[in-house]
N, C-alpha and C positions, 0 to 999 in steps of 0.2 A: 447304318443299322437301322431294318424297315423296323416302325413302328406301327402295329396293326391299334383303329383308335373305334372303338363302338361307344355308340349314343345312346341316351335311354331318355324317350319323351313321353307326358304323360297322354295314355289316349286320349282323342279328341273325335267324336264322330265326324264322319263327314257330312258335309251339306250342301255341298255345291261340288262340280266338276269344271275343271279348265281348259281351255280350246288348246291344242298344241303351240299356236302361235303368242298365245298367253292375253289378245286381246279380241273382240269380236267388233268388226267394224257394221255400225249401225247405216239401215237400208238408206237407201239416197245421200250418201256420204256425209251423215252427222258423224257427231262427237261419236268417237269409239270405244268398246266397252272395257276396262281393263279391270284384271283379280286387285284385289286392296285385300289384307292384311291389316287387324287392329294390335296394335303393340300390347303385351301384357306382361306380367313377370310372372316366374313359376319357379320350383324345384328341379335342377337338372342335373345329372351325372355323367361326366364322359369317366371311360376309362384308357389312358396310357399303357403301353405293351413296352416291356421292356424283357430282351433274351436274359436268361436266367441261369448259373451253375450251380448245384447240387451239391451239399456236402453234410454228411453226418455231424450231430453235436461233437461228438468226439470223433478223432481219425488219426490214431494209434501207429505210428511205425514201430514193430515188436524186432528187438535186437538183443544181440550174446552181451550179457557182461561179463561174462568171461570166453575164453578160447576155449576152443575144441572144434572135434569132428560131429555133425549130425549126426546119432547113433539112429534118432525112429521121429519122422514127424504123425503127430497122435489129430491131424485133423484133418481136412479138405478145402479145398475154393470152393467160397460163399458158404459152409457152412457156420450156424448160430452157434457163439460159443458162450461161456459164463465166467464171469470175471474170478477169477484163479483156476482156469481150468488150464492145467497142461498143454500147451500147443507142439512144443519141442523137445525131446534129449540129447543131449549130449551126452560124450563121452565119459565119460568122470575115471580109468584106471590110470588115470597118471595124478587126477587130482585124491583119490583115495591112498594112492602111496605115499600123497604129500603128506596126506593127514594123517597117516599111522608115523610119517617119521616125525610129526610134528607133536603128535603125542607122546613118543618115545621121549623126545626132548622136554616135555613139560616132565615126566617119571625123572630124571637125570637130573634137573632143577632142581627136583622137590628132595631129592636124595643130600644135592649139594646145600639147601637150608637147613634140612636136620643136621649136618654135621656142622655145618657152622654153628647152629645152635646150641649143640652140645658143644662145643669149645668154648662159646663164650660162658658159657654155665659152669664150666668146667675153670674156669680162668680167675671168675669174680670173686670166690673165697679166699684165690692163694693173695689177689691183691691184696683184701685187709688183711690177711696176715702179713702184709711186704713181702710175702715170697717171690714174686715177682712185677714189677712194673706197669705203673699206669702203662705204659705204651703199649706193652705188648695186648693187652684187655683192647685198647682203644684199635688196634690192629684187628682183631678177631672181630669187634662189632662191624668193622668196616668190611671185613669179608661177607660177615652175615647178610650185611645190606646189600652186595654185590650178587649175593646168590637171592634174594630176594627180587631183585630187580630182574634178574636172567627166567624165575621163574614168572614172571609177568608177563613178563617179553615172548616169552614161549607159550603161555594162554592166551597172550594176543594172537600171533603168527597162527594156533590152533582152531579158532575163533574164525580168522580170516580165510585159512582156506575152508571149513567146514560149512563157511556160507559160500564159498564159491562153488562146493558141493552142489549146496543146495540151486546154485544161480546157474547149477547144469541143466536143471530143470524149468525151463522157459516158460509162465503162464502169460494168459492174457490180463492184461489191470484193468480191461473192462465187460460189459456187457456189448457184445455184437456182433460182427461177422466178417469171418477170415475174408482178406482180399487176395489177390494172385500170391503164392507162394514160390518165390524168387530163389529160394535152396532147396536144393536134395538131400536123399542122405548120404552121407561122407566130406562134403560140402565141408570146409575148414571157417569156422567165421568165428571172431571177436568184437571185443570194442571197437575196431578202428575198421572192422569190414565197412565199406562205403554202402553196397545196397545193401536195405535191408532185410531179414526174413521173409516179413510181410507186413501186411495192417489189419487193425481190426476197426472197425466203424460202428460208434453207437450212431443208429437210424433210426433209435424210439421217437426222437426230434429229428428233423434236419433244417438248413438254415439254405435259402436262398440267395444269393448274392445279384445284385444287377445294380447297373450303372445309369446315372441322369449326368445330364450337359449344364454345365454351370448358373445355363439360366433357366432352364428345367428347375434345378434345385432351387434357385430363389424363389423362382412363380412358386412351385409346392409350399416353403417354409414360412414365408412373409405372411399368409392367411390365416397361420397358425398359431395359435394361443402358447402360452408357454415362454419362461426366461435363459432355458436352455434351448438344446437341440434334442438333447434325451427328449424335455417335457414334451417339445413340438411334435417327436414321433409318436408318443404315444399317442397324440390326438389323432394321428390318421386311419382312415376309416380300414377295416380288414381290406384283403388284397386278395386275388384271387391265384390257382395256378394252373396253366394249359400246360398236359404232358404231352411229349416228342409226338405222338401220335393224334393229337387232335384233341383230346380227349381233357374233361376237365376236373382236376384234382377234388375230388368228396369235398374238402375239408378246408377253410379261412383256415389263409396266416394275419399273422401281424408283421408291420415294420417296428424295428427293435434296436437296430443299431446303423452307427452309420459311422466312415472311414472321419468323418470330418474336417478332410484337408483333401482339396482338389488337384487330382494329379497335374503335375505341371506337363507333361507333355502330353496325355488325351483330354485336359480342362473338361476330366469327367470328377465324378463323385458316387463313392458308392456304398448301397444300402443293399441290409441284408434284414430279409424275411424270416419269421419261424416258423412254422408249420409241426402239428403233433401225425407222427406216419404208425399208429397204432398196429397196421394192416402188413406192413413194411415192404409200402408197394414201391415206395420211392427210395431210391441207393443212392448209395454215395458215387459222384462223377456224372448224373443224370443230369440231362438239360431240359428247357421247358420256358415258357414265357409268362412272366408275371403280371399280372393287369391290375395297376394303380387307379384306384379312383380318383375322380377330383370333382369335388360337390358346388353346387355353386344355388345358395339361396336368394329366391327373392332377385332373381338374377330374367336381364332381357333377351333373348333367343328371337334371330330371324333366321330365316333362310339363308343362305348363304350367295342363294340366285339374286334375292333382292336385292343385291349391292350390285355398284359398278367401282374401277378404281381408274383414276385418272390423278397425272400427275401428282403417283407417289401415294396418292392419298385414297380413304377408301369412302365411298358415298352410296347414299340412299334417297331416293324419293318421298318426298315426305309431301302425303297430298292436302296441298294450302288453303284453307277455306273452304269452301266445297266440292268442286270440280279443278283444280289447278295444281300442278306437279310443281315443288320446289326441293334440289337437288339439296340434301343435308350431308352435314361431314359427321364421321361416325368415329369413336374410336373402339376395335374389336380387341376386347379382354383374349378369348379363346377361340381355337377353331375346331372347333366337334365333328367331325363328319361331314355332313349338308348342312350344318349351322356355324352360325357366329353369338359367342357372345358378348354382347353389347356392355362395353364400362359407360362409355358418355355419347350423346347426342342424339339419345331417344329418350321419349318418359311414355310410360305406363298409360296408355288411351291411346297415343300418335297413332295414325293410319300411312302407310306406306306401301306404295306398289309394290306387289310380292312378285311377276313376272312382265318380261318385256322390257327388262333398261337400258336394253342397247338400241331399242327403235325409239322412243323419247328423249326429248330434252327438258332444262330445266322452264316452265312457262306454259307447256304443252297443257290444254285440256283434256280431261278423260271423264268418261262415265264409269266412277268407281263400282265396284259389284264386290262386297266383303265374301272373304270367303275363309275357310278354315286353314291354320298353318299346315296341319299335316295334310292337306292337300292338295300344298305348292309341291312339298319335295314327294310326297306320298312316300312316307316311310316312317314306321313306327320306333323299330327298333333294327337295325343293320348292322353290320360288320364291313369297314372300307380298308383300304392300303392306301 
């Protein structure tokens, strides 16, 4: 994964120029001059960039609840629709026939209930006069209960069928944008159809998903306050989004969620940033680059070219006393552009060799020439790959 890194430093007025070789030999073979910078603390912001995939906050698959042929398609791909708007109309002739039959069944069941009720009312006085037995009345009451149960079932069947007639109008469950329409008029669809008719994506706001490796994630969260991961993510500064054409999206986003688990296959953890999308510029399925800020308060930063590596350790040359060099081990917390953020080995006020570390050795005598740090790297805000 290619990562773009930007680094911003406070503007410092250049007060000196540095020779290409980094040193100036004194006439007559005297002690050579070398540029030296004084270590100071400051606030720095670097940007780590990550590829991202964009999705609407809702991306709903539209499917048929009942089986039927697509009779009419009432929207087009890319169209903006409202919640409750009809998208597809299924053929309802067979459903209407079923509804008529169910309605007739209700009327038949009602007649049976009325007849059974009259029979019970007729037998009740005869039982009192002991003209007939209690058993005959009990049988009549059982017939009445059975007729009432059949009427209830007939009404339930009718309600189910009429609901299916309603389901023949397939509506949008959300406000959003219609995706690719996968079915055409005449297609037979139903609850078990594998492919959705289409999708409707709510893109009033969008999610931008991006992944960090385990080390990056730990470095990011360790320095954030909070008991839970959610608490920590809230403390992250706003993030920027670069669009596929290289332009910057006008609104900032915020990281609001994480998968919470490291993927055992990739060793990465996924974060999610949310962006408002009032003009619907961002679309479901779009790609881009998330720029995640890394802030360092009162930090020591020195140019990378002011350091060198020896036996796996990073070092710099400290100006020892007045004019001699002393190699000093340092610990680099982060590398951002042409700078190293130093976590250990240097203090504010120290003076270090700015350039030419490959031309000297520890104990060498130099004539230090103090120069501003920005003149060493000749950069205020640069983008590096």
